[in-house]
KOLNU-875393 format. One record per residue: residue in one letter; residue number from 1; x, y, z of N, C-alpha, C in turn. Coordinates in steps of 0.05 Angstrom, whole numbers, plus 5000, padded with zeros to 4 digits. Example, Ala and Ser with C-alpha at 12.3 -4.5 7.8 and 13.67 -1.06 7.14 Angstrom:
% residues 2
PT,a,1,5264,4886,5156,5246,4910,5156,5264,4934,5156
PT,s,2,5257,4955,5142,5273,4979,5143,5258,5001,5157
This chain:
% residues 231
PT,m,1,5729,3741,6161,5759,3749,6163,5771,3722,6181
PT,h,2,5792,3717,6178,5803,3700,6201,5837,3712,6203
PT,y,3,5854,3703,6218,5876,3718,6225,5897,3699,6215
PT,g,4,5916,3716,6219,5930,3683,6209,5923,3694,6205
PT,t,5,6147,3552,6178,6154,3533,6156,6187,3527,6156
PT,s,6,6186,3508,6153,6208,3497,6145,6221,3512,6118
PT,r,7,6241,3522,6120,6252,3530,6091,6254,3501,6075
PT,g,8,6242,3507,6054,6246,3487,6029,6224,3469,6031
PT,q,9,6205,3475,6054,6181,3455,6053,6156,3473,6053
PT,a,10,6131,3452,6046,6107,3466,6050,6102,3483,6073
PT,g,11,6109,3471,6094,6113,3488,6117,6092,3471,6140
PT,s,12,6093,3479,6166,6071,3470,6184,6047,3467,6176
PT,s,13,6031,3480,6159,6006,3482,6150,5998,3448,6136
PT,f,14,6020,3436,6122,6015,3414,6105,5992,3401,6121
PT,d,15,5975,3383,6110,5955,3370,6127,5954,3340,6106
PT,g,16,5975,3326,6124,5984,3298,6116,5951,3282,6113
PT,a,17,5936,3286,6136,5909,3269,6138,5894,3279,6116
PT,a,18,5897,3300,6108,5878,3308,6084,5887,3298,6063
PT,a,19,5915,3295,6052,5922,3277,6032,5921,3252,6027
PT,r,20,5917,3237,6057,5910,3211,6057,5879,3204,6048
PT,r,21,5860,3223,6058,5834,3220,6055,5827,3228,6028
PT,l,22,5837,3242,6014,5831,3249,5988,5844,3226,5966
PT,r,23,5870,3220,5971,5878,3194,5963,5865,3168,5960
PT,e,24,5849,3161,5989,5834,3140,5994,5804,3146,5974
PT,g,25,5799,3169,5974,5772,3171,5964,5771,3168,5936
PT,l,26,5797,3172,5923,5802,3166,5895,5813,3138,5892
PT,g,27,5814,3124,5912,5818,3095,5908,5839,3085,5898
PT,l,28,5862,3104,5905,5892,3107,5900,5909,3091,5915
PT,s,29,5928,3081,5911,5949,3070,5930,5971,3093,5934
PT,a,30,5988,3094,5954,6009,3111,5957,6031,3112,5930
PT,e,31,6035,3087,5922,6046,3079,5901,6035,3094,5869
PT,d,32,6006,3094,5868,5993,3103,5851,5997,3133,5848
PT,v,33,5996,3143,5872,6001,3172,5873,6027,3183,5869
PT,a,34,6045,3167,5876,6074,3175,5868,6080,3167,5836
PT,y,35,6070,3146,5822,6068,3144,5799,6062,3169,5783
PT,g,36,6037,3177,5789,6025,3202,5782,6044,3224,5779
PT,m,37,6052,3229,5802,6068,3254,5805,6100,3248,5787
PT,r,38,6108,3223,5786,6129,3222,5767,6123,3223,5737
PT,a,39,6103,3209,5730,6092,3215,5703,6087,3242,5689
PT,a,40,6063,3252,5701,6051,3275,5695,6067,3302,5698
PT,y,41,6088,3297,5722,6100,3326,5726,6129,3324,5730
PT,g,42,6140,3297,5733,6167,3296,5724,6181,3301,5753
PT,t,43,6172,3294,5778,6172,3295,5805,6183,3273,5814
PT,e,44,6203,3275,5825,6210,3248,5837,6200,3247,5865
PT,a,45,6188,3215,5869,6171,3213,5892,6165,3186,5889
PT,d,46,6165,3168,5913,6156,3141,5919,6143,3135,5936
PT,a,47,6129,3110,5938,6104,3105,5959,6112,3116,5989
PT,r,48,6137,3109,5994,6151,3111,6021,6147,3142,6026
PT,t,49,6160,3157,5999,6155,3187,6011,6126,3198,6018
PT,v,50,6109,3189,6000,6081,3198,5999,6072,3186,6029
PT,a,51,6076,3169,6038,6070,3159,6065,6079,3171,6084
PT,a,52,6103,3183,6086,6111,3200,6105,6103,3225,6105
PT,w,53,6095,3230,6084,6077,3261,6081,6050,3256,6096
PT,e,54,6039,3242,6089,6006,3228,6100,6017,3228,6132
PT,a,55,6035,3218,6142,6038,3208,6166,6047,3236,6185
PT,g,56,6054,3254,6169,6063,3278,6182,6095,3283,6189
PT,a,57,6106,3260,6181,6138,3257,6186,6149,3275,6171
PT,a,58,6143,3282,6148,6153,3306,6125,6133,3318,6114
PT,a,59,6145,3336,6100,6123,3355,6086,6141,3359,6059
PT,p,60,6119,3360,6036,6130,3364,6006,6140,3392,6008
PT,d,61,6162,3398,5988,6173,3424,5984,6152,3437,5963
PT,e,62,6157,3463,5955,6137,3472,5939,6132,3460,5908
PT,g,63,6154,3451,5899,6145,3434,5875,6134,3409,5875
PT,r,64,6140,3395,5897,6125,3369,5906,6096,3375,5912
PT,l,65,6092,3398,5926,6068,3397,5935,6044,3401,5909
PT,a,66,6056,3421,5892,6039,3423,5865,6038,3396,5857
PT,a,67,6059,3383,5854,6053,3352,5836,6032,3338,5851
PT,l,68,6033,3340,5874,6016,3319,5894,5992,3330,5892
PT,a,69,5985,3353,5891,5956,3362,5887,5949,3354,5860
PT,g,70,5965,3364,5840,5955,3351,5818,5947,3317,5811
PT,a,71,5965,3304,5825,5957,3272,5829,5935,3273,5841
PT,l,72,5926,3285,5863,5903,3277,5873,5880,3297,5861
PT,w,73,5881,3304,5844,5861,3323,5827,5847,3343,5855
PT,c,74,5868,3356,5862,5855,3379,5882,5873,3405,5876
PT,s,75,5868,3419,5898,5886,3446,5900,5908,3447,5915
PT,a,76,5927,3463,5918,5947,3459,5937,5933,3466,5963
PT,a,77,5911,3483,5965,5895,3496,5987,5885,3469,5998
PT,d,78,5877,3452,5986,5859,3425,6000,5883,3409,6010
PT,l,79,5906,3417,6013,5924,3400,6023,5934,3413,6047
PT,m,80,5926,3438,6050,5937,3454,6075,5913,3461,6098
PT,g,81,5926,3465,6123,5905,3478,6140,5905,3501,6138
PT,d,82,5897,3522,6158,5899,3548,6159,5928,3559,6155
PT,p,83,5935,3575,6139,5958,3588,6132,5967,3607,6151
PT,g,84,5991,3604,6160,5999,3622,6187,6027,3639,6175
PT,t,85,6033,3634,6152,6055,3654,6145,6049,3667,6117
PT,l,86,6066,3681,6108,6063,3692,6077,6065,3669,6060
PT,r,87,6088,3655,6064,6092,3634,6041,6073,3612,6044
PT,e,88,6058,3606,6072,6034,3586,6067,6014,3597,6051
PT,y,89,6006,3623,6060,5984,3635,6039,5990,3633,6011
PT,r,90,6016,3643,6000,6019,3638,5968,6020,3605,5961
PT,l,91,6026,3587,5979,6025,3559,5970,5994,3554,5964
PT,a,92,5979,3560,5991,5959,3553,5992,5940,3563,5963
PT,r,93,5947,3588,5953,5934,3601,5930,5942,3596,5907
PT,g,94,5964,3580,5905,5980,3566,5883,5984,3588,5863
PT,v,95,6006,3606,5879,6015,3624,5864,6047,3623,5870
PT,s,96,6064,3624,5841,6088,3628,5841,6100,3646,5853
PT,l,97,6126,3648,5868,6137,3669,5882,6145,3691,5863
PT,t,98,6153,3682,5831,6159,3700,5814,6132,3716,5806
PT,d,99,6107,3709,5808,6083,3718,5799,6071,3737,5821
PT,v,100,6085,3734,5846,6077,3748,5863,6092,3778,5864
PT,a,101,6119,3770,5858,6141,3788,5858,6136,3809,5830
PT,r,102,6124,3798,5816,6118,3813,5784,6092,3829,5797
PT,e,103,6071,3822,5809,6050,3835,5814,6055,3860,5834
PT,i,104,6072,3859,5854,6078,3874,5876,6096,3899,5871
PT,g,105,6109,3890,5849,6131,3905,5836,6159,3906,5852
PT,m,106,6170,3877,5860,6193,3872,5870,6206,3853,5853
PT,s,107,6228,3848,5856,6246,3827,5839,6242,3807,5858
PT,p,108,6242,3783,5844,6241,3755,5857,6256,3755,5884
PT,e,109,6280,3760,5882,6301,3760,5904,6290,3775,5925
PT,e,110,6276,3799,5924,6271,3816,5941,6246,3810,5962
PT,y,111,6227,3797,5939,6202,3778,5953,6210,3757,5965
PT,s,112,6223,3739,5954,6235,3717,5975,6249,3729,6003
PT,a,113,6266,3748,6002,6275,3759,6027,6255,3760,6047
PT,v,114,6229,3774,6033,6205,3780,6049,6197,3757,6065
PT,e,115,6195,3741,6048,6182,3712,6061,6201,3695,6079
PT,e,116,6223,3694,6074,6245,3684,6088,6249,3702,6120
PT,s,117,6246,3732,6116,6250,3742,6143,6231,3752,6155
PT,g,118,6210,3756,6140,6188,3765,6154,6184,3799,6157
PT,g,119,6206,3811,6143,6209,3836,6135,6192,3853,6120
PT,w,120,6180,3873,6119,6163,3881,6097,6179,3913,6089
PT,p,121,6197,3912,6068,6208,3935,6056,6193,3954,6035
PT,g,122,6164,3942,6029,6149,3958,6011,6137,3979,6017
PT,n,123,6123,3994,5998,6107,4019,6004,6073,4008,6007
PT,a,124,6059,4026,6009,6029,4022,6013,6020,4014,5987
PT,r,125,6025,4020,5967,6013,4004,5940,6023,3973,5941
PT,q,126,6048,3975,5946,6059,3946,5940,6039,3922,5961
PT,a,127,6035,3938,5985,6021,3927,6006,5992,3916,5994
PT,d,128,5981,3935,5986,5956,3929,5971,5952,3910,5951
PT,a,129,5977,3910,5938,5977,3893,5911,5984,3862,5923
PT,l,130,5994,3860,5946,6003,3838,5960,5975,3824,5972
PT,g,131,5964,3844,5987,5937,3837,5995,5919,3820,5976
PT,a,132,5918,3839,5949,5903,3826,5923,5912,3799,5916
PT,v,133,5936,3799,5905,5944,3780,5894,5939,3752,5905
PT,l,134,5946,3748,5937,5948,3724,5953,5919,3725,5966
PT,r,135,5905,3747,5964,5876,3743,5978,5879,3752,6005
PT,l,136,5895,3759,6019,5896,3760,6050,5877,3766,6065
PT,p,137,5873,3759,6087,5850,3773,6103,5860,3797,6112
PT,v,138,5852,3815,6120,5859,3845,6132,5876,3834,6154
PT,p,139,5869,3825,6173,5890,3824,6196,5919,3812,6188
PT,a,140,5914,3792,6171,5946,3778,6157,5959,3799,6144
PT,l,141,5944,3813,6125,5959,3834,6108,5971,3858,6128
PT,i,142,5955,3863,6150,5966,3885,6165,5993,3874,6181
PT,e,143,5990,3847,6193,6015,3837,6205,6038,3834,6184
PT,f,144,6033,3823,6160,6058,3817,6144,6073,3840,6134
PT,t,145,6053,3862,6132,6061,3890,6120,6075,3907,6144
PT,g,146,6079,3894,6171,6091,3910,6190,6076,3930,6201
PT,r,147,6050,3934,6200,6035,3954,6211,6021,3953,6231
PT,d,148,6022,3920,6242,6003,3913,6271,6018,3929,6295
PT,q,149,6041,3937,6291,6051,3954,6323,6037,3980,6322
PT,e,150,6039,3992,6295,6022,4023,6293,5991,4019,6297
PT,l,151,5982,3998,6288,5952,3994,6292,5947,3992,6324
PT,a,152,5961,3976,6333,5959,3967,6363,5960,3999,6380
PT,r,153,5979,4015,6370,5985,4039,6387,5959,4057,6383
PT,l,154,5952,4057,6362,5922,4072,6360,5901,4063,6372
PT,l,155,5899,4037,6367,5877,4023,6380,5876,4023,6416
PT,r,156,5894,4026,6427,5901,4025,6454,5885,4054,6461
PT,k,157,5898,4074,6448,5888,4102,6454,5859,4107,6450
PT,a,158,5844,4093,6427,5822,4094,6422,5805,4086,6442
PT,a,159,5809,4058,6448,5796,4045,6470,5794,4063,6499
PT,a,160,5821,4075,6503,5825,4086,6527,5809,4119,6529
PT,t,161,5805,4130,6502,5800,4160,6504,5778,4163,6487
PT,r,162,5774,4181,6471,5754,4189,6449,5758,4173,6424
PT,w,163,5745,4151,6423,5744,4132,6398,5743,4145,6372
PT,q,164,5725,4166,6375,5721,4181,6350,5741,4195,6338
PT,a,165,5761,4206,6354,5778,4216,6346,5804,4202,6326
PT,y,166,5802,4176,6334,5818,4160,6318,5810,4139,6293
PT,t,167,5784,4145,6285,5770,4133,6264,5786,4141,6239
PT,g,168,5794,4165,6234,5819,4168,6210,5838,4154,6207
PT,p,169,5850,4158,6233,5882,4144,6236,5879,4117,6226
PT,v,170,5858,4105,6243,5863,4077,6237,5852,4068,6207
PT,c,171,5829,4084,6196,5828,4081,6167,5850,4082,6149
PT,s,172,5874,4098,6157,5899,4101,6141,5912,4080,6143
PT,v,173,5907,4061,6165,5925,4036,6159,5911,4010,6162
PT,v,174,5883,4010,6162,5862,3987,6158,5848,3992,6131
PT,p,175,5854,3973,6114,5840,3982,6086,5808,3966,6089
PT,l,176,5795,3980,6102,5766,3975,6104,5747,3994,6108
PT,p,177,5725,3995,6096,5707,4019,6099,5704,4037,6126
PT,r,178,5697,4062,6121,5705,4070,6148,5678,4072,6163
PT,e,179,5655,4057,6156,5634,4052,6178,5643,4026,6194
PT,y,180,5655,4008,6182,5666,3983,6194,5690,3988,6210
PT,v,181,5700,4006,6209,5726,4020,6227,5711,4029,6255
PT,a,182,5694,4050,6244,5677,4066,6263,5662,4046,6284
PT,d,183,5654,4024,6273,5635,4012,6285,5654,3987,6303
PT,g,184,5682,3982,6301,5695,3965,6310,5710,3989,6332
PT,l,185,5713,4008,6330,5722,4025,6349,5705,4032,6368
PT,r,186,5680,4036,6365,5658,4036,6381,5660,4013,6409
PT,a,187,5651,3993,6389,5648,3965,6402,5677,3965,6417
PT,l,188,5703,3964,6412,5728,3964,6422,5725,3983,6454
PT,h,189,5719,4012,6447,5716,4028,6471,5701,4017,6487
PT,a,190,5680,4010,6481,5653,3998,6502,5664,3970,6518
PT,a,191,5676,3954,6506,5689,3931,6514,5706,3934,6534
PT,y,192,5726,3954,6529,5747,3966,6548,5741,3971,6573
PT,h,193,5722,3990,6573,5709,4005,6598,5690,3987,6610
PT,s,194,5680,3966,6596,5662,3949,6613,5681,3929,6624
PT,t,195,5705,3924,6609,5725,3904,6625,5737,3914,6651
PT,t,196,5743,3934,6646,5756,3949,6674,5737,3957,6696
PT,a,197,5713,3958,6686,5695,3967,6704,5681,3943,6719
PT,a,198,5686,3919,6706,5674,3899,6725,5688,3888,6742
PT,s,199,5716,3900,6745,5730,3886,6770,5730,3910,6790
PT,l,200,5712,3932,6783,5710,3951,6812,5682,3945,6826
PT,g,201,5683,3948,6853,5659,3946,6865,5644,3972,6863
PT,w,202,5620,3976,6867,5603,4004,6865,5621,4024,6879
PT,g,203,5625,4046,6864,5638,4069,6869,5661,4072,6879
PT,q,204,5678,4044,6877,5701,4046,6886,5723,4057,6864
PT,p,205,5747,4071,6875,5768,4072,6856,5778,4050,6841
PT,a,206,5795,4056,6826,5813,4038,6807,5831,4022,6824
PT,s,207,5826,3998,6832,5843,3979,6838,5859,3963,6825
PT,a,208,5876,3945,6836,5896,3929,6826,5885,3912,6806
PT,s,209,5868,3899,6815,5850,3881,6796,5835,3894,6769
PT,s,210,5830,3918,6774,5816,3930,6754,5845,3938,6734
PT,r,211,5867,3950,6743,5882,3959,6728,5901,3934,6708
PT,d,212,5902,3908,6726,5912,3885,6712,5889,3873,6689
PT,a,213,5863,3879,6697,5843,3874,6666,5852,3889,6650
PT,g,214,5854,3918,6654,5855,3937,6632,5884,3928,6622
PT,r,215,5907,3922,6634,5925,3915,6620,5925,3887,6601
PT,a,216,5910,3871,6611,5906,3843,6598,5894,3851,6574
PT,f,217,5870,3870,6575,5858,3877,6552,5876,3893,6531
PT,m,218,5891,3911,6538,5905,3923,6520,5929,3907,6506
PT,d,219,5936,3882,6519,5960,3869,6511,5942,3850,6488
PT,g,220,5914,3848,6485,5907,3834,6469,5890,3853,6447
PT,i,221,5895,3879,6447,5877,3902,6431,5874,3889,6406
PT,l,222,5894,3877,6391,5886,3875,6364,5869,3853,6357
PT,a,223,5870,3827,6372,5847,3810,6370,5824,3819,6382
PT,h,224,5820,3838,6397,5796,3846,6404,5777,3870,6385
PT,f,225,5800,3877,6373,5789,3896,6351,5774,3886,6324
PT,w,226,5792,3863,6322,5788,3845,6295,5757,3829,6304
PT,q,227,5755,3827,6331,5732,3810,6336,5709,3832,6336
PT,a,228,5714,3850,6348,5694,3874,6342,5688,3882,6313
PT,v,229,5708,3877,6303,5703,3892,6269,5681,3866,6258
PT,e,230,5686,3846,6266,5670,3822,6251,5647,3818,6267
PT,g,231,5648,3827,6290,5611,3826,6303,5595,3848,6298
């Protein structure tokens, strides 16, 4: 697993250097690529535009990204870095907005608003469908469907108290096998208490440094949990 735009553009994850490497690997000029986009996909593009994309001065919109990928004989994902937004995941997977909306049971307008606002109005079934159609990593699915704050609340309690009592509640939020969640909570609990104990002298009561270490750990509780699950 791993964690993890401008409106109308492919977004900050577009990798112009990758586009240039792919073009050069095919022995094509920027004008060749632009011609391929126009001839095969009916997309307006010229050599100057392709060069600007490769230099990072601009990024293609969704339609041009698909045409560029076709002209370079690659997938849209090959032209993008690690996705950071729901829109970027959709573009990397090569799925249209309409298709995602249909698969999760929303209108295209409703789903478009999700990508634009970052808000999630859907239910648990729709969240599961979103994760499936876009093949979202679990941390990204939790974040995009607005469950990250609830998960963080549960994890803080699990780390500080009896982690066993929170296995069920965390499983209701995180779509992972129970044994994975249990192992992650066990490791999270141990890491939290190890962190706070490391700042104490032998037999000393809790100090300011211990409390600071504990607060810092809790602030990053989600990242600590995902690392524990992966470990």
